[in-house]
BADRENLUM-639617 format. One record per residue (C-alpha): residue in three letters; x, y, z. Coordinates in nm, 2 decimals, m for minus. Example, Ala and Ser with C-alpha at 12.3 -4.5 7.8 and 13.67 -1.06 7.14 Angstrom:
<sites>
<site rest="Ala" X="1.23" Y="m0.45" Z="0.78"/>
<site rest="Ser" X="1.37" Y="m0.11" Z="0.71"/>
</sites>
This chain:
<sites>
<site rest="Glu" X="m0.01" Y="0.00" Z="0.02"/>
<site rest="Arg" X="0.28" Y="0.21" Z="0.09"/>
<site rest="Met" X="0.46" Y="0.15" Z="m0.26"/>
<site rest="Glu" X="0.12" Y="0.26" Z="m0.43"/>
<site rest="Ala" X="0.08" Y="0.60" Z="m0.21"/>
<site rest="Asp" X="0.46" Y="0.65" Z="m0.34"/>
<site rest="Glu" X="0.37" Y="0.54" Z="m0.72"/>
<site rest="Ala" X="0.09" Y="0.78" Z="m0.73"/>
<site rest="Phe" X="0.28" Y="1.05" Z="m0.57"/>
<site rest="Ala" X="0.58" Y="1.00" Z="m0.83"/>
<site rest="Glu" X="0.33" Y="0.99" Z="m1.10"/>
<site rest="Ala" X="0.11" Y="1.30" Z="m0.99"/>
<site rest="Glu" X="0.47" Y="1.49" Z="m0.93"/>
<site rest="Arg" X="0.56" Y="1.39" Z="m1.33"/>
<site rest="Ala" X="0.25" Y="1.52" Z="m1.45"/>
<site rest="Ala" X="0.28" Y="1.85" Z="m1.25"/>
<site rest="Arg" X="0.60" Y="1.90" Z="m1.38"/>
<site rest="Gln" X="0.50" Y="1.80" Z="m1.74"/>
<site rest="Arg" X="0.26" Y="2.07" Z="m1.74"/>
<site rest="Leu" X="0.51" Y="2.33" Z="m1.60"/>
<site rest="Glu" X="0.74" Y="2.27" Z="m1.86"/>
<site rest="Glu" X="0.49" Y="2.32" Z="m2.11"/>
<site rest="Glu" X="0.38" Y="2.62" Z="m1.97"/>
<site rest="Ala" X="0.71" Y="2.76" Z="m1.96"/>
<site rest="Arg" X="0.78" Y="2.66" Z="m2.33"/>
<site rest="Leu" X="0.42" Y="2.83" Z="m2.44"/>
<site rest="Lys" X="0.51" Y="3.16" Z="m2.26"/>
<site rest="Ile" X="0.84" Y="3.16" Z="m2.43"/>
<site rest="Gln" X="0.73" Y="3.08" Z="m2.75"/>
<site rest="Glu" X="0.48" Y="3.39" Z="m2.71"/>
<site rest="Tyr" X="0.82" Y="3.60" Z="m2.58"/>
<site rest="Lys" X="1.01" Y="3.53" Z="m2.86"/>
<site rest="Thr" X="0.66" Y="3.58" Z="m3.10"/>
<site rest="Glu" X="0.59" Y="3.89" Z="m2.96"/>
<site rest="Arg" X="0.97" Y="4.01" Z="m2.97"/>
<site rest="Arg" X="0.96" Y="3.91" Z="m3.32"/>
<site rest="Arg" X="0.66" Y="4.16" Z="m3.40"/>
<site rest="Gln" X="0.81" Y="4.43" Z="m3.23"/>
<site rest="Arg" X="1.10" Y="4.40" Z="m3.39"/>
<site rest="Gln" X="0.91" Y="4.39" Z="m3.72"/>
<site rest="Ala" X="0.72" Y="4.71" Z="m3.60"/>
<site rest="Ala" X="1.02" Y="4.88" Z="m3.56"/>
<site rest="Asp" X="1.19" Y="4.82" Z="m3.89"/>
<site rest="Asp" X="0.89" Y="4.92" Z="m4.05"/>
<site rest="Asp" X="0.91" Y="5.25" Z="m3.85"/>
<site rest="Asp" X="1.30" Y="5.25" Z="m3.97"/>
<site rest="Asp" X="1.20" Y="5.21" Z="m4.35"/>
<site rest="Asp" X="0.96" Y="5.52" Z="m4.32"/>
<site rest="Asp" X="1.18" Y="5.72" Z="m4.18"/>
<site rest="Asp" X="1.45" Y="5.64" Z="m4.43"/>
<site rest="His" X="1.31" Y="5.90" Z="m4.67"/>
<site rest="Asp" X="1.31" Y="6.14" Z="m4.48"/>
<site rest="Val" X="1.62" Y="6.16" Z="m4.37"/>
<site rest="Glu" X="1.94" Y="6.34" Z="m4.52"/>
<site rest="Val" X="2.29" Y="6.18" Z="m4.45"/>
<site rest="Val" X="2.57" Y="6.43" Z="m4.44"/>
<site rest="Tyr" X="2.93" Y="6.33" Z="m4.47"/>
<site rest="Ala" X="3.15" Y="6.58" Z="m4.22"/>
<site rest="Pro" X="3.52" Y="6.55" Z="m4.31"/>
<site rest="His" X="3.74" Y="6.42" Z="m4.00"/>
</sites>
């Protein structure tokens, strides 16, 4: 009976750990997706600015 309880506990622990790992993976994926979206938005903003910028080279 003690072994059955230990096995049930170990199984519950494995399931909980697996759930946490899956949640962590999803959060990391969401973070990466959000960062990519922000970078893309920043790149798009930069592209718009290129037409308004006059580059002047100063002699050293």
